[in-house]
C-alpha positions as CSV (number, residue, x, y, z in Angstrom):
1,M,-47.8,-15.4,36.9
2,K,-47.8,-16.9,33.6
3,R,-44.1,-17.1,32.0
4,L,-43.5,-16.5,28.3
5,A,-41.1,-18.1,26.2
6,L,-39.5,-17.3,22.7
7,L,-39.0,-19.4,19.6
8,T,-35.7,-19.8,18.2
9,V,-33.6,-17.7,15.4
10,A,-31.2,-18.4,12.7
11,A,-27.9,-16.7,11.7
12,I,-27.2,-14.6,8.4
13,A,-24.3,-14.8,6.1
14,L,-22.9,-12.0,4.1
15,A,-21.0,-12.3,0.7
16,A,-17.6,-11.0,0.0
17,P,-16.7,-8.7,-2.8
18,A,-15.8,-10.0,-5.9
19,P,-12.4,-9.7,-7.0
20,A,-11.3,-7.4,-9.8
21,V,-8.2,-6.9,-12.4
22,A,-5.4,-5.0,-12.0
23,A,-2.0,-3.6,-13.5
24,I,1.0,-5.8,-12.1
25,Y,1.0,-9.4,-11.9
26,W,4.0,-12.3,-10.6
27,G,4.0,-15.4,-10.3
28,H,4.6,-17.2,-7.1
29,D,4.6,-20.9,-5.5
30,N,1.3,-22.2,-7.3
31,S,-0.4,-18.7,-7.4
32,I,-0.3,-15.4,-9.4
33,G,-0.4,-12.3,-7.3
34,V,-2.1,-9.1,-8.4
35,A,-1.7,-5.4,-7.3
36,N,-2.4,-1.9,-8.6
37,L,0.9,-0.1,-9.4
38,D,0.5,2.5,-6.8
39,L,-0.3,-1.1,-4.4
40,S,-3.4,0.6,-3.3
41,Q,-5.0,-3.0,-3.5
42,R,-3.3,-6.4,-3.8
43,T,-3.9,-9.7,-3.5
44,D,-1.5,-12.8,-3.8
45,S,-4.2,-15.7,-4.3
46,I,-5.0,-16.1,-7.7
47,D,-4.8,-19.9,-7.9
48,V,-3.6,-21.4,-10.9
49,S,-2.0,-24.6,-9.2
50,A,1.0,-24.8,-11.5
51,W,4.7,-23.5,-10.9
52,G,5.3,-21.7,-13.9
53,F,8.0,-19.7,-15.5
54,G,7.0,-16.7,-17.8
55,L,3.3,-14.8,-17.5
56,A,1.7,-12.6,-20.0
57,V,-1.9,-10.7,-19.9
58,D,-4.2,-9.4,-22.3
59,S,-7.8,-7.7,-21.8
60,A,-9.4,-10.7,-20.9
61,H,-7.0,-13.6,-19.8
62,L,-3.7,-14.8,-18.1
63,Y,-1.3,-17.0,-19.6
64,Y,1.3,-18.5,-17.8
65,G,4.3,-21.2,-18.8
66,V,3.7,-24.6,-16.6
67,A,7.1,-26.3,-15.7
68,S,6.8,-29.6,-15.1
69,N,7.3,-33.3,-16.4
70,E,5.1,-32.1,-19.4
71,G,5.5,-28.5,-20.1
72,S,2.5,-26.6,-21.2
73,I,1.0,-22.9,-21.3
74,G,-1.7,-22.5,-19.1
75,R,-4.4,-20.1,-19.5
76,A,-7.1,-18.3,-16.9
77,N,-9.7,-15.7,-16.8
78,L,-8.1,-12.4,-15.1
79,D,-9.5,-13.3,-11.5
80,G,-7.9,-17.1,-11.8
81,S,-11.5,-18.5,-12.4
82,E,-11.7,-21.1,-15.5
83,S,-8.1,-22.1,-15.3
84,D,-6.6,-24.4,-18.1
85,N,-3.0,-25.6,-17.5
86,G,-3.2,-27.7,-20.5
87,F,-4.2,-24.7,-23.1
88,V,-1.4,-25.3,-25.2
89,D,0.2,-28.7,-24.4
90,G,3.4,-31.1,-25.4
91,L,6.1,-28.7,-24.7
92,E,9.4,-29.2,-22.5
93,F,10.1,-26.2,-20.6
94,P,8.1,-23.1,-21.6
95,S,9.8,-20.1,-19.8
96,G,9.4,-16.5,-21.1
97,L,5.7,-15.5,-22.5
98,A,4.6,-12.6,-24.8
99,V,0.9,-11.8,-26.1
100,D,-0.1,-9.7,-29.2
101,G,-3.8,-9.1,-30.8
102,P,-3.6,-12.5,-32.5
103,H,-0.9,-14.9,-30.9
104,V,0.7,-16.0,-27.4
105,Y,4.3,-16.8,-28.0
106,W,6.6,-18.5,-25.8
107,A,10.4,-19.6,-25.7
108,D,10.9,-23.3,-24.7
109,R,14.6,-23.2,-23.6
110,L,15.2,-27.2,-24.0
111,T,13.8,-27.2,-27.5
112,N,15.8,-24.4,-28.4
113,Q,12.5,-23.1,-30.2
114,I,10.1,-20.1,-30.3
115,G,6.8,-21.2,-30.3
116,R,3.3,-19.5,-30.4
117,A,-0.5,-20.3,-30.7
118,N,-3.6,-18.2,-31.5
119,L,-5.4,-16.5,-27.9
120,D,-8.3,-19.3,-28.4
121,G,-5.5,-22.2,-28.3
122,S,-5.8,-23.1,-31.8
123,G,-3.4,-23.2,-34.3
124,V,-0.5,-24.3,-32.4
125,E,3.0,-23.6,-33.9
126,R,5.8,-25.2,-31.6
127,D,8.6,-24.6,-33.9
128,F,7.3,-21.0,-35.3
129,I,11.2,-20.0,-34.9
130,D,13.7,-22.8,-35.0
131,G,17.2,-22.3,-34.1
132,A,17.5,-20.3,-31.0
133,D,20.2,-21.1,-28.6
134,Y,18.5,-21.9,-24.9
135,P,16.0,-19.1,-25.0
136,C,14.4,-18.3,-21.6
137,G,12.7,-15.1,-22.8
138,V,10.3,-13.5,-25.5
139,A,8.9,-10.1,-26.3
140,V,7.0,-8.4,-28.8
141,D,6.0,-5.1,-30.3
142,G,4.3,-4.1,-33.6
143,S,7.0,-5.0,-35.8
144,Y,9.4,-8.2,-34.0
145,L,9.1,-10.7,-32.2
146,Y,12.4,-10.9,-30.2
147,W,14.2,-13.2,-28.0
148,S,17.2,-14.3,-25.7
149,N,19.9,-16.7,-26.8
150,R,21.3,-17.4,-23.3
151,D,24.3,-19.9,-24.3
152,S,25.4,-17.7,-27.6
153,N,25.5,-14.4,-25.4
154,A,22.8,-12.8,-28.4
155,I,19.2,-11.5,-28.7
156,G,17.5,-12.6,-31.7
157,R,14.7,-11.1,-33.3
158,A,12.1,-12.0,-36.6
159,W,9.2,-10.6,-38.2
160,L,6.0,-11.4,-36.8
161,D,5.3,-13.8,-39.9
162,G,8.3,-15.9,-38.6
163,T,10.7,-14.8,-41.5
164,H,13.5,-12.7,-41.7
165,V,15.0,-14.5,-38.4
166,E,18.4,-13.0,-36.9
167,Q,19.4,-15.2,-34.0
168,E,22.3,-12.4,-33.6
169,F,20.1,-9.3,-33.8
170,L,22.5,-8.2,-30.7
171,S,25.6,-9.8,-29.7
172,E,28.1,-9.7,-27.0
173,V,24.9,-9.5,-24.5
174,D,25.8,-11.4,-21.2
175,Q,24.0,-14.7,-21.0
176,P,20.3,-12.8,-21.5
177,C,17.2,-14.5,-20.2
178,S,14.0,-12.4,-19.8
179,V,13.4,-9.7,-22.7
180,A,11.2,-6.6,-22.5
181,V,10.6,-3.8,-25.2
182,T,9.4,-0.3,-25.5
183,P,9.3,2.0,-28.4
184,T,13.1,3.1,-27.9
185,Q,14.8,0.6,-26.2
186,I,15.3,-3.3,-25.6
187,Y,15.8,-4.8,-22.1
188,W,17.3,-7.8,-21.1
189,T,18.2,-9.7,-17.5
190,S,21.7,-11.1,-17.6
191,L,22.2,-14.1,-15.3
192,E,26.0,-14.4,-14.7
193,G,28.1,-16.4,-12.8
194,G,26.9,-18.8,-9.9
195,A,23.5,-19.6,-8.5
196,F,23.8,-16.9,-5.8
197,D,25.9,-14.6,-7.8
198,P,24.6,-10.9,-9.1
199,G,23.3,-10.6,-12.4
200,S,22.0,-7.1,-13.7
201,I,19.6,-5.4,-16.6
202,G,20.9,-4.8,-19.6
203,R,19.4,-2.4,-22.6
204,A,20.3,-1.2,-26.1
205,P,18.5,1.0,-28.8
206,I,15.3,-1.1,-30.4
207,A,16.9,-0.6,-33.6
208,G,20.3,-2.2,-32.9
209,G,23.4,0.0,-31.3
210,P,26.0,-0.2,-28.6
211,V,24.8,-2.4,-25.8
212,E,24.9,-1.6,-22.0
213,N,25.4,-4.9,-20.1
214,E,25.2,-3.6,-16.5
215,F,22.5,-0.7,-17.2
216,I,21.3,-1.8,-13.7
217,P,23.5,-3.9,-11.9
218,D,23.2,-6.6,-8.9
219,I,20.2,-7.8,-9.7
220,Y,19.7,-11.5,-8.7
221,E,17.8,-14.3,-10.1
222,A,15.8,-12.2,-12.6
223,F,14.3,-14.6,-14.7
224,S,11.4,-12.5,-15.9
225,L,11.3,-8.8,-17.0
226,A,8.4,-6.6,-18.1
227,A,8.3,-2.9,-19.2
228,D,5.2,0.1,-19.5
229,S,5.6,3.5,-20.2
230,T,7.4,4.8,-17.2
231,H,8.9,1.5,-15.4
232,L,10.8,-1.9,-15.9
233,Y,9.8,-4.5,-13.7
234,W,11.1,-8.0,-12.6
235,T,11.4,-10.7,-10.2
236,D,13.8,-12.0,-7.8
237,E,13.5,-15.3,-7.0
238,G,15.0,-14.8,-3.8
239,W,17.3,-17.9,-3.5
240,E,20.4,-15.3,-2.4
241,N,18.7,-14.5,0.6
242,L,17.9,-17.8,1.6
243,Q,21.4,-18.8,1.4
244,Q,22.2,-15.6,3.5
245,G,20.5,-17.6,6.0
246,D,17.1,-15.7,6.1
247,D,14.0,-17.5,7.6
248,P,11.6,-17.7,4.6
249,T,8.7,-17.9,6.8
250,A,9.8,-14.8,8.2
251,V,10.6,-12.3,5.9
252,P,9.1,-13.1,1.9
253,A,12.6,-14.4,0.4
254,G,11.5,-13.2,-3.2
255,A,10.4,-9.9,-4.4
256,V,9.4,-8.1,-7.8
257,G,11.7,-5.2,-8.4
258,R,11.7,-2.2,-10.4
259,A,13.1,0.9,-12.1
260,R,12.3,3.5,-14.3
261,L,13.1,3.3,-17.7
262,D,16.2,5.4,-17.8
263,G,17.8,3.1,-14.7
264,T,17.0,5.7,-11.8
265,E,14.7,5.1,-8.7
266,V,15.8,1.4,-8.3
267,E,13.7,-0.6,-5.7
268,R,14.8,-4.0,-5.6
269,R,12.2,-5.4,-3.3
270,W,9.4,-3.2,-4.2
271,I,6.7,-5.9,-3.9
272,P,8.4,-8.4,-1.1
273,T,7.0,-12.2,-1.8
274,A,7.7,-15.6,-2.0
275,L,10.0,-17.0,-4.8
276,A,8.8,-14.7,-7.1
277,H,8.6,-15.8,-10.9
278,G,7.3,-14.4,-14.1
279,V,5.9,-10.7,-14.2
280,A,3.7,-9.0,-16.6
281,V,2.2,-5.4,-16.5
282,D,-0.7,-3.8,-18.3
283,S,-2.4,-0.3,-18.1
284,R,-5.8,-1.5,-16.1
285,V,-6.7,-0.4,-12.4
286,L,-7.6,-2.6,-10.0
287,T,-11.0,-1.0,-8.6
288,P,-11.5,-0.6,-4.9
289,P,-14.3,-2.9,-3.7
290,P,-17.2,-1.4,-1.2
291,P,-16.5,-1.3,2.2
292,P,-16.3,-4.7,3.8
293,P,-18.8,-5.9,6.4
294,P,-17.3,-6.3,9.7
295,T,-17.5,-9.8,9.7
296,P,-18.4,-12.6,7.4
297,S,-21.8,-13.6,9.5
298,W,-23.1,-13.3,12.8
299,Y,-25.6,-14.6,14.4
300,L,-28.1,-13.8,17.7
301,R,-29.0,-15.8,20.9
302,F,-32.3,-15.2,22.5
303,G,-33.0,-15.8,26.3
304,R,-36.5,-16.2,27.7
305,L,-39.4,-13.4,28.2
306,T,-39.2,-12.8,31.6
307,H,-42.6,-10.8,32.2
308,E,-46.5,-11.6,30.9
309,R,-47.1,-7.7,30.3
310,S,-43.6,-6.4,29.5
311,G,-42.4,-9.3,27.6
312,A,-38.9,-8.6,28.1
313,I,-36.1,-10.3,26.3
314,R,-32.6,-10.6,27.2
315,L,-30.8,-10.9,23.5
316,V,-27.1,-11.8,23.4
317,V,-25.2,-10.4,20.2
318,F,-21.8,-11.7,18.8
319,V,-20.1,-8.9,16.7
320,P,-17.0,-7.5,15.7
321,G,-17.1,-4.4,17.9
322,P,-18.8,-1.3,19.0
323,G,-21.7,0.1,17.4
324,A,-25.2,1.0,17.4
325,F,-28.4,-1.5,17.6
326,T,-31.7,-0.4,16.4
327,V,-35.1,-2.9,16.9
328,D,-37.8,-2.8,14.7
329,S,-40.8,-4.9,15.0
330,R,-44.4,-4.2,13.1
331,A,-46.7,-2.8,15.7
332,I,-44.3,-3.1,18.7
333,G,-42.2,0.1,19.5
334,W,-39.1,-1.9,21.1
335,Q,-37.3,-0.1,24.2
336,V,-33.5,-1.3,24.2
337,K,-30.8,-1.2,26.8
338,K,-27.4,-2.2,26.5
339,A,-27.0,-4.6,29.6
340,S,-23.2,-5.3,29.2
341,V,-20.5,-5.7,26.7
342,R,-17.7,-8.5,26.9
343,P,-15.0,-8.2,24.5
344,G,-13.5,-11.6,23.0
345,A,-11.2,-13.1,20.3
346,G,-12.3,-11.1,17.0
347,F,-15.6,-10.0,18.5
348,A,-17.8,-8.5,21.2
349,R,-20.6,-10.2,23.2
350,W,-23.3,-7.7,23.5
351,T,-26.5,-8.1,26.0
352,L,-29.3,-6.5,25.1
353,K,-32.5,-5.9,27.0
354,L,-35.6,-5.3,24.9
355,W,-39.4,-4.8,25.8
356,P,-42.4,-3.0,24.2
357,G,-43.6,-0.2,25.9
358,K,-45.8,-1.7,29.4
359,G,-49.1,-1.0,28.7
360,T,-49.0,0.0,25.2
361,P,-51.8,-1.4,22.4
362,A,-49.3,-3.9,21.4
363,A,-48.9,-5.3,25.0
364,R,-52.8,-5.6,25.3
365,R,-53.2,-7.0,21.5
366,I,-50.0,-9.8,22.8
367,R,-52.3,-10.7,26.0
368,R,-55.5,-11.0,23.9
369,Q,-53.9,-13.3,21.6
370,L,-52.1,-15.6,23.8
371,G,-55.6,-15.6,25.7
372,R,-57.6,-16.8,22.6
373,Q,-55.1,-18.9,20.5
374,G,-51.7,-19.5,23.2
375,R,-49.6,-17.6,21.0
376,A,-48.8,-14.1,19.7
377,P,-46.6,-14.2,16.3
378,F,-44.3,-11.4,15.3
379,V,-41.1,-10.0,13.3
380,L,-38.2,-8.6,15.3
381,R,-35.7,-7.0,13.2
382,L,-32.4,-6.0,15.0
383,T,-30.1,-3.8,12.7
384,Y,-26.3,-3.3,13.9
385,T,-24.2,-0.4,12.5
386,Q,-20.2,0.2,13.0
387,E,-19.1,3.3,11.8
388,G,-17.5,2.7,8.0
389,H,-19.1,-0.7,7.5
390,L,-22.4,-1.4,5.8
391,P,-25.0,-2.3,8.3
392,L,-26.1,-5.9,9.1
393,Q,-29.8,-6.6,9.5
394,S,-31.8,-9.7,11.0
395,S,-35.2,-10.5,10.5
396,K,-36.8,-13.4,12.2
397,R,-40.0,-14.6,12.8
398,L,-41.0,-15.0,16.2
399,A,-43.7,-15.7,18.6
400,F,-44.7,-15.2,22.2
401,L,-46.1,-18.4,23.7
402,R,-48.5,-19.3,26.5
403,Q,-46.5,-21.5,28.9
404,T,-49.0,-24.3,30.0
405,K,-48.7,-25.1,33.8
406,R,-46.8,-28.7,34.8
């Protein structure tokens, strides 16, 4: 009795879904995290390879302060691509960032200056406003630019053209750092006492007026602050947690916190993360990706054809779990039997037995081709479907071979 053999097969690879934009951004380590405001989608891996302080976002780009031996402002696309850590260079210690239609602004806490540049990186004015007193935060609205003067306990402001500078627009403000504004209020973070002592978030009317230094108390290491129409958002670097002996590898030490604009519903660890710094918020929403495929790649391993007439194939498939298999081949009506399944690390090993109908026209055609040419080519299409996932399909060009006698 003659025996038949089968030629080889290859693997197929599946593309991962493309990243998209979202509404809340925060810096941590050398990356930027992003999530929907309802936390339905989140990623922590927008890589900008820079430890930065301050973060701003517009419709096309992320802007971030790069704290290094030679400070700079970096810029990247919203997905982190085309990052440029020297987008604006020649700075000392850029801290808070803000952006409006034509400009990006920053506070340089070591030069005591507020700088700005056009959104394409041109028109750099490192000393756009001089004479600040250890500024570490800026904010902008349609009329004014605001900044913190931490060492003189004041909030400054100026017109957007840099004139009418008021270094003490708000006075008796406890060591302000980051600044955020809404149409009616100006908010700031206060860093008081030692490195691990609690600070607070303060507020005052945007037109000036009574100062509430402890509007939200017990806020730690909040170097960054942002606001939208409903909430305040801040970052907690988490050093007080590390001081108290928490294992930073087991529980993220830092966090993004939030509260409503009236100071209620305070969530100090809304998004746990590692050493958070820099926060920005916008009104867009992260689009959910399509259902992911069960695995980034899969492959098939074939045995031998064991019978001249039936052409039985023993097929081993590595896939993530239970699913349905269908086999199709032009002019060959394959039958499939699940012989066995063995679970493994992250996959299941299925052994399938396939054979064309015995005595069918396809089987007779195979025998005729083998007798005349010594081979009978065909295409085998195997489809694997798992519930809730896109089907995977592999199409391979194979052939029955006439095995010669030795």
